[in-house]
C-alpha positions in Angstrom: 8.5 -10.6 6.4 9.9 -13.8 4.9 10.4 -15.2 1.4 11.2 -18.9 1.4 12.3 -18.6 5.1 14.6 -15.5 4.6 13.7 -12.1 6.1 13.2 -9.3 3.8 12.1 -5.7 3.6 11.0 -4.1 0.4 13.8 -1.5 0.2 17.1 -1.3 2.0 20.5 0.5 1.4 23.2 -1.7 -0.1 26.0 -2.6 2.3 28.6 -0.7 0.3 26.5 2.5 0.3 26.3 2.8 -3.5 22.7 2.1 -4.1 19.3 1.2 -2.6 18.0 -2.3 -3.3 14.3 -3.0 -4.0 12.1 -6.1 -4.8 11.0 -5.6 -8.4 7.2 -6.2 -8.0 6.6 -6.2 -11.7 8.3 -9.6 -11.8 6.1 -11.1 -9.1 4.6 -13.7 -8.6 6.6 -15.6 -11.3 10.1 -14.5 -10.2 11.6 -13.0 -7.2 14.0 -10.4 -8.4 15.9 -7.6 -6.5 17.0 -4.5 -8.4 19.5 -1.8 -7.3 18.6 1.9 -7.7 21.8 3.9 -8.2 20.4 7.3 -9.0 17.5 9.6 -8.2 16.2 8.9 -11.8 16.3 5.2 -11.0 14.1 5.8 -7.9 11.7 8.0 -10.0 11.4 5.2 -12.6 10.8 2.6 -10.0 7.9 4.6 -8.5 6.4 5.6 -11.9 6.7 2.2 -13.5 5.5 0.5 -10.3 8.6 -1.7 -9.6 7.5 -0.3 -6.1 4.0 0.5 -5.3 1.8 1.1 -2.3 1.6 4.5 -0.6 4.1 3.8 2.3 6.7 2.2 0.0 6.4 5.0 -2.6 7.2 7.4 0.2 10.2 5.4 1.5 11.5 5.0 -2.0 11.3 8.7 -2.6 13.3 9.3 0.6 16.1 7.0 -0.7 15.8 8.7 -4.0 16.7 12.0 -2.4 19.7 10.3 -0.8 20.8 9.0 -4.1 20.6 12.5 -5.5 22.6 14.0 -2.7 25.4 11.4 -3.2 26.0 12.9 -6.6 25.2 16.6 -6.0 24.3 18.0 -2.7 23.6 21.6 -3.8 20.3 23.4 -3.2 19.6 23.2 -6.9 20.0 19.4 -6.9 17.8 19.1 -3.8 15.1 21.1 -5.4 15.3 19.1 -8.6 15.2 15.7 -6.8 12.1 17.0 -5.0 10.4 18.1 -8.3 11.3 14.9 -10.2 10.1 12.5 -7.5 6.9 14.4 -6.6 5.8 14.1 -10.2 6.2 10.3 -10.3 2.8 9.4 -8.9 0.0 11.9 -8.1 -2.4 10.1 -5.7 -0.5 8.8 -2.8 0.1 11.5 -0.2 3.0 9.7 1.4 5.2 10.7 -1.6 4.6 14.4 -0.8 5.0 13.8 2.9 8.3 12.0 2.7 9.8 14.5 0.3 8.7 17.4 2.6 10.3 15.6 5.5 13.6 15.1 3.6 13.6 18.8 2.5 13.1 19.9 6.1 15.9 17.7 7.3 18.4 18.6 4.6 17.6 22.2 3.8 19.2 23.8 6.9 22.4 21.7 6.5 25.6 22.5 4.6 25.9 20.6 1.3 28.8 18.6 2.6 26.6 17.1 5.4 23.6 16.3 3.3 24.5 12.9 1.8 25.1 11.2 5.2 22.1 13.0 6.7 19.9 11.9 3.8 20.8 8.3 4.2 20.2 8.4 7.9 16.9 10.0 7.5 15.8 7.7 4.8 16.6 4.6 6.9 14.8 6.2 9.9 11.7 6.8 7.8 11.9 3.1 6.7 12.2 1.9 10.2 9.3 4.2 11.3 7.1 2.8 8.6 7.8 -0.8 9.7 7.0 0.1 13.3 3.8 1.9 12.4 2.6 -1.1 10.4 3.4 -3.5 13.2 1.3 -1.3 15.5 -1.6 -1.3 12.9 -1.3 -5.1 13.0 -1.7 -5.1 16.8 -4.7 -2.8 16.8 -6.3 -4.7 13.8 -5.8 -8.0 15.7 -8.0 -6.6 18.5 -10.7 -6.0 15.8 -10.3 -9.5 14.5 -10.6 -11.0 17.9 -13.8 -9.1 18.6 -15.3 -10.3 15.3 -14.1 -13.9 16.1 -15.9 -13.8 19.5 -19.0 -12.4 17.8 -18.9 -15.4 15.4 -18.8 -17.7 18.4 -15.2 -18.7 17.5 -16.6 -21.3 15.0 -14.9 -21.9 11.7 -12.3 -19.6 10.2 -12.6 -15.8 10.4 -13.3 -15.0 6.7 -11.6 -11.7 5.7 -12.0 -10.1 2.2 -9.3 -7.7 1.0 -8.7 -5.7 -2.1 -5.6 -4.8 -4.0 -2.3 -5.4 -2.2 -1.9 -3.8 1.2 0.6 -6.3 2.6 4.3 -5.9 3.3 5.0 -5.5 -0.4 3.1 -2.2 -0.3 5.0 -0.9 2.7 8.6 -1.3 4.1 7.4 -4.3 6.3 4.3 -6.0 7.8 1.8 -4.1 5.5 -1.4 -2.3 6.5 -4.5 -4.3 5.8 -2.5 -7.5 5.8 -0.7 -6.8 9.1 -3.7 -7.9 11.2 -4.1 -11.0 9.1 -0.4 -12.0 9.7 -0.8 -11.1 13.4 -4.0 -13.2 13.7 -2.5 -16.1 11.9 0.7 -16.1 14.0 -1.4 -15.9 17.1 -3.1 -19.2 16.2 -6.5 -17.7 15.1 -8.1 -19.7 12.2 -8.2 -17.1 9.4 -9.1 -17.4 5.8 -8.6 -14.6 3.2 -10.7 -13.9 0.1 -8.2 -12.2 -2.2 -9.7 -9.9 -4.9 -7.8 -10.4 -8.1 -7.9 -6.5 -8.4 -7.9 -5.7 -12.1 -6.4 -4.2 -14.1 -2.9 -4.9 -12.6 -4.0 -7.9 -10.6 -2.2 -6.9 -7.5 -4.3 -9.2 -5.4 -3.9 -12.2 -7.6 -0.2 -11.6 -8.2 1.0 -10.0 -4.9 -1.4 -10.6 -2.1 -1.7 -14.2 -3.0 2.1 -14.6 -3.2 2.6 -13.0 0.2 -0.1 -15.2 1.8 1.3 -18.3 0.2 4.8 -17.6 1.4 3.5 -17.0 5.0 1.2 -20.1 4.9 -2.1 -18.2 5.4 -5.2 -20.0 3.9 -6.7 -18.0 1.1 -8.6 -18.2 -2.2 -8.2 -15.8 -5.1 -11.6 -14.6 -6.4 -12.6 -12.3 -9.3 -13.4 -8.7 -8.3 -17.1 -9.2 -8.9 -17.4 -12.1 -6.5 -17.2 -10.0 -3.3 -20.9 -9.0 -3.2 -22.0 -12.6 -3.8 -19.8 -13.9 -1.0 -21.1 -11.2 1.4 -24.7 -12.0 0.7 -24.1 -15.6 1.4 -22.6 -14.9 4.8 -19.1 -16.0 3.7 -17.4 -12.8 4.7 -16.9 -11.8 8.3 -15.2 -8.4 7.6 -13.5 -6.5 4.9 -10.3 -4.7 5.3 -8.3 -2.6 2.8 -5.5 -0.2 2.7 -5.6 3.4 1.4 -3.4 5.7 -0.7 -4.8 8.9 0.8 -7.4 9.6 3.5 -9.0 13.0 4.1 -9.2 14.7 7.4 -12.9 13.7 7.6 -12.3 10.1 6.8 -13.0 9.8 3.0 -10.7 7.0 1.7 -9.0 6.9 -1.7 -7.8 3.4 -2.6 -7.4 1.1 -5.6 -10.2 1.2 -8.1 -13.0 -1.2 -7.0 -12.7 -0.4 -3.3 -15.9 1.7 -3.3 -18.0 -1.1 -4.7 -16.8 -3.5 -2.0 -17.8 -0.8 0.6 -21.2 -0.5 -0.9 -21.7 -4.2 -0.9 -20.5 -4.4 2.7 -22.9 -1.7 3.8 -25.9 -3.4 2.1 -25.1 -6.8 3.7 -24.1 -5.6 7.1 -20.4 -6.7 6.8 -18.0 -4.4 8.7 -15.7 -2.5 6.4 -12.4 -1.4 7.9 -9.5 0.6 6.4 -6.0 0.2 7.7 -3.9 3.3 7.4 -0.5 4.6 8.7 -0.9 8.3 9.7 1.4 9.6 6.9 -1.4 8.5 4.6 -3.8 11.1 6.1 -4.0 14.3 4.0 -4.9 16.9 6.7 -5.2 19.6 4.0 -8.2 18.0 2.4 -11.7 17.3 3.8 -13.6 16.1 0.7 -12.4 12.9 -1.1 -13.6 14.3 -4.4 -10.7 16.8 -4.3 -8.1 14.0 -4.4 -6.5 13.7 -7.8 -7.2 10.4 -9.5 -4.4 9.0 -11.5 -5.4 7.8 -15.1 -3.0 5.1 -16.0 -2.2 3.6 -19.5 -4.9 1.9 -21.4 -2.6 -1.1 -22.0 -3.1 -2.1 -18.4 -6.7 -2.8 -19.3 -6.3 -4.1 -22.8 -3.4 -6.5 -22.2 -2.3 -9.0 -19.5 0.9 -10.8 -18.8 1.1 -14.3 -17.4 3.0 -17.6 -17.5 2.1 -20.2 -20.1 1.8 -23.9 -19.4 5.3 -24.2 -21.0 6.8 -21.9 -18.4 7.3 -18.8 -20.6 5.9 -15.4 -19.9 3.6 -14.0 -22.5 1.6 -10.8 -22.8 -1.7 -11.1 -24.7 -4.5 -8.8 -25.9 -7.8 -9.0 -24.1 -9.9 -6.6 -26.1 -10.7 -6.0 -29.8 -8.0 -4.1 -31.7 -9.2 -0.5 -31.9 -11.4 -0.5 -28.8 -10.4 2.3 -26.5 -10.0 1.7 -22.8 -10.2 4.1 -19.8 -8.1 3.3 -16.7 -8.8 5.3 -13.5 -6.4 3.8 -11.0 -8.3 4.8 -7.8 -11.7 5.5 -6.4 -13.0 7.3 -3.3 -15.1 5.5 -0.6 -17.0 8.1 1.5 -16.5 8.0 5.3 -20.1 7.0 5.8 -19.4 3.6 4.4 -16.3 2.9 6.6 -16.9 1.0 9.9 -13.5 2.2 11.3 -10.0 3.3 10.5 -7.2 1.2 12.0 -4.1 3.3 12.7 -0.9 2.9 14.6 -2.5 4.8 17.5 -5.7 2.7 17.6 -9.1 2.3 15.9 -11.3 5.3 15.3 -14.6 6.2 13.5 -14.0 7.5 9.9 -14.8 11.1 10.8 -13.2 14.4 11.5 -13.8 13.9 15.2 -12.5 10.3 15.2 -9.2 11.2 13.5 -8.8 14.3 15.6 -9.2 12.3 18.8 -6.3 10.1 17.8 -4.1 12.7 16.1 -4.9 15.9 17.9 -1.2 17.0 17.5 -1.5 16.7 13.7 -5.1 17.6 13.0 -4.5 21.1 14.4 
């Protein structure tokens, strides 16, 4: 995707082979800053501190983190330690575990002298695969958008509501939930996006809005609690979100607040879709209640950072001093509330049978 006309991915190996470079998402939308990751510990910090975020990008960053570890020490002990360190960085997104397992399977049989080069090649391949998967999700999602556009009589813009950031910043390129939006816009379909601010980290207001602004897609940022109101008034034609982990029967774990949007959509008859790359499916789990829910720092709830009218960045307190805050980062939307799952292989019902029909090779 593009930033001020220049093509970017969210992570790439530096030309001299000494580091991986990322876009520091904690600096957006007020500054566009790239940062080099020179060690496995740098990659772990980037994941844990959310310099990178979004399930697919977390997985890709972990793969590059293994490469960075192998550059310094390619022993079995170092490979195991890199796996352990990176796996503990974030508990909810299954892509992290999937990418590390892939790297271990690739590197484990090799002699230590061959591991660094093989690790870089595999990390780059995983990044390329993610970009291709998300482009395919965009194509299948575009078909859904066109169907809804025809059902609307092709009058006025297609109004899409999304939650959190599931754009190219959450992946290597294209994004998941935003990929169909970009495809529709580029195809000339009039599309308008309601962007949930997505408290507490405001990934919608800070990241999704920044992406759409750079791409020229019409949008409005709304407070999280506006979604139900907009749906009841007929101002939302469909909802689409991403997911950090989806169970084998179609339960969806995503940014906190997704469940409430799905409930409102079900009550108002608005289709609710989830866009997911297949590495996000956890075939070992059936019940979404078994997904570990990350509890993040209370400060994300009690404080907020923004730019003042004078141009300076400032962090301010939102709550009374001494008031405790809880911060569950994700919630689970039951499969029964999901209209369909948009994957790189097509669209299917959110069910065991639906997923198995598209991914028989993996469901087994």
